[in-house]
C-alpha positions in Angstrom: 41.0 265.3 11.3 43.6 264.7 8.6 47.4 265.2 8.4 49.9 265.2 5.7 53.6 265.9 5.0 52.6 268.2 2.1 51.5 271.7 2.9 50.0 272.1 -0.5 47.7 269.1 0.0 46.7 270.3 3.5 45.9 273.7 2.0 43.5 272.0 -0.5 41.8 270.3 2.4 41.4 273.7 4.1 39.8 275.1 0.9 37.3 272.3 1.1 36.6 273.1 4.8 38.2 269.9 6.0 40.3 269.9 9.2 43.9 269.0 8.4 47.4 270.0 9.5 51.0 269.4 8.4 53.1 266.9 10.3 55.4 263.9 10.0 54.0 260.4 10.5 56.8 259.6 12.9 55.7 262.4 15.3 52.0 263.4 15.2 51.3 266.4 17.5 48.3 265.0 19.2 48.0 263.6 22.7 48.2 259.9 23.4 45.0 257.8 23.5 43.0 260.6 21.9 41.6 258.9 18.8 38.8 256.3 18.4 40.3 255.3 15.0 43.2 256.1 12.7 43.7 255.5 9.0 47.0 255.2 7.3 46.7 254.8 3.5 49.8 254.6 1.2 52.1 256.2 3.8 54.2 253.6 5.5 55.7 252.2 2.3 57.5 255.5 1.8 59.8 255.0 4.8 63.2 253.5 3.9 64.0 251.3 6.9 62.2 248.6 8.8 62.9 250.6 12.0 61.1 253.7 10.6 58.2 251.7 9.2 57.7 250.1 12.7 58.0 253.5 14.4 55.1 254.8 12.3 52.9 251.9 13.3 53.9 252.5 17.0 52.9 256.2 16.5 49.5 255.1 15.3 49.1 252.9 18.3 50.1 255.7 20.6 47.3 257.9 19.2 44.6 255.3 19.8 42.5 255.0 22.9 42.3 251.4 24.4 39.9 249.5 22.2 40.4 251.9 19.3 41.2 250.6 15.8 43.6 251.5 13.0 43.5 250.6 9.3 46.8 250.4 7.4 47.2 250.0 3.6 50.6 249.6 2.0 51.7 248.7 -1.6 52.2 245.0 -2.2 55.1 243.3 -3.9 52.6 240.8 -5.2 50.7 242.6 -7.9 49.4 239.2 -9.1 47.7 237.3 -6.3 45.8 234.0 -6.4 46.0 234.1 -10.2 44.4 237.6 -10.4 46.2 240.7 -11.6 45.8 243.9 -9.7 44.1 246.9 -11.1 47.5 248.5 -11.2 48.8 245.9 -13.7 45.6 245.9 -15.8 45.6 249.7 -16.4 48.1 250.0 -19.1 48.7 253.3 -20.7 50.9 254.9 -23.4 53.1 253.0 -25.8 55.5 250.3 -24.5 58.4 252.0 -26.2 57.7 255.3 -24.5 57.3 253.7 -21.1 60.6 251.8 -21.5 62.5 255.0 -22.4 60.9 256.9 -19.5 61.2 254.5 -16.7 64.4 252.5 -17.0 67.6 253.3 -15.2 68.9 253.6 -11.7 69.2 256.4 -9.2 71.2 256.9 -6.0 69.7 255.4 -2.9 67.9 257.8 -0.7 69.6 258.7 2.7 68.1 257.2 5.8 67.9 258.7 9.2 68.1 257.3 12.7 64.8 256.3 14.4 63.8 259.0 16.9 64.0 257.8 20.5 60.8 256.4 21.9 59.1 258.4 24.6 57.5 257.2 27.8 54.2 257.3 26.0 55.5 254.6 23.7 56.7 252.3 26.5 53.9 249.9 25.9 55.2 249.3 22.4 57.9 246.7 21.9 60.9 248.0 19.9 61.9 244.5 18.8 61.7 244.2 15.1 60.5 241.2 13.1 63.5 240.4 10.8 62.5 237.0 9.4 59.5 238.4 7.6 61.7 239.7 4.9 62.5 236.2 3.8 59.0 234.8 4.3 57.3 234.1 1.0 59.2 236.6 -1.0 62.2 236.3 -3.3 63.1 240.0 -3.4 66.3 240.9 -1.7 66.9 244.2 0.2 69.2 246.8 -1.4 72.5 247.3 0.3 73.5 250.7 1.7 76.1 251.1 -1.0 73.8 249.9 -3.9 71.8 251.9 -6.3 68.0 251.7 -6.3 66.2 250.4 -9.4 63.7 252.7 -11.1 60.4 250.9 -11.6 58.7 250.6 -14.9 55.1 251.8 -14.4 52.3 249.3 -14.6 54.6 246.3 -14.4 55.4 243.7 -11.7 57.8 244.7 -9.1 61.3 243.3 -9.4 62.6 244.7 -6.1 61.2 245.6 -2.7 63.1 248.8 -2.5 62.8 251.0 -5.6 62.0 254.4 -7.1 58.7 255.0 -8.9 58.7 257.8 -11.6 56.1 260.5 -11.2 55.5 262.7 -14.2 54.6 266.3 -13.5 51.8 267.2 -16.0 51.8 270.8 -17.2 54.8 271.7 -15.0 57.6 274.0 -15.9 61.2 273.1 -15.1 63.6 275.7 -13.7 67.2 275.7 -14.9 68.5 275.1 -11.4 66.3 272.1 -10.6 68.3 268.8 -10.6 65.6 266.5 -12.0 65.2 264.3 -15.0 63.2 265.3 -18.0 61.6 263.2 -20.7 59.5 263.6 -23.8 55.9 262.9 -23.2 54.4 260.1 -25.3 54.1 260.8 -29.0 50.8 262.0 -30.2 49.9 263.8 -27.0 49.1 267.5 -26.9 52.6 268.5 -25.7 54.6 265.8 -27.4 57.6 268.0 -28.1 57.8 269.6 -24.6 60.0 268.3 -21.9 58.2 267.3 -18.7 60.0 266.9 -15.3 60.0 263.4 -13.7 60.4 263.0 -10.0 61.4 259.7 -8.4 59.5 258.6 -5.2 61.0 256.0 -2.9 58.9 252.9 -2.1 59.3 249.8 -0.1 56.7 247.3 -1.4 55.6 244.8 1.2 55.7 241.0 0.8 52.9 238.8 2.1 52.9 238.7 5.9 55.5 241.5 6.4 53.1 244.2 7.5 51.2 241.8 9.8 54.4 240.6 11.4 55.5 244.2 12.1 52.1 244.9 13.8 52.3 241.7 15.8 55.7 242.6 17.1 54.1 245.4 19.1 52.8 244.4 22.6 50.2 247.3 22.6 48.1 246.2 19.7 46.2 243.1 18.4 45.8 242.3 14.7 42.1 241.9 14.0 42.4 241.2 10.3 45.0 241.0 7.6 44.1 240.8 4.0 45.0 241.7 0.3 43.1 244.3 -1.6 43.9 245.3 -5.2 47.6 245.2 -5.0 47.8 246.3 -1.3 48.5 244.5 2.0 46.1 245.7 4.6 45.8 245.3 8.4 43.2 246.3 10.9 44.6 246.4 14.4 43.2 247.2 17.9 44.8 249.1 20.7 45.0 246.9 23.9 
């Protein structure tokens, strides 16, 4: 059974006869201890505070039966690890000039919300956060509440843990009332003279040990394995 924030993506799953529903990762409408296993791929790095990121891990733990396992993948700050570049850095595309024009700049920091209060079902999970992991093995500094988030240049190393990543809508049409950026697509392409909308997605890229430390801060789970995989930090945890 799958779930996603996007109704359009869930509709696609339905068209393929997969079971999926729309929900928020902070509050999944399934009963506690009902899952043998949970998978969270490229989700938690979109939450903008340490408290919310920890809350999503706690929600995964709530869903698991005792002895159940969860696999978590998040984007890594370290896109070059043990002298090996990730696939993300290797896959260059377009001209450097075009990428520079498209992806540089800053945007306003996204607003953050309060963490929802924990229910009695979550009582087994510790709500104490691991703060020292932010400074462990990572030179990036968090962005202040009154700062502006940097916009990442695609296929380059990360310069900040908190950033916006451009997403270019291919073949999309921009309505006049939409408040989004527009750019020229790379020269030589089929629609080189057409404006294409660019959306900025928030990411918090994780430093080495940060995801594992967050998982270990919960009393209700045990970290079975923590590893690096192609530009991602990954953890397998077990519900106690």
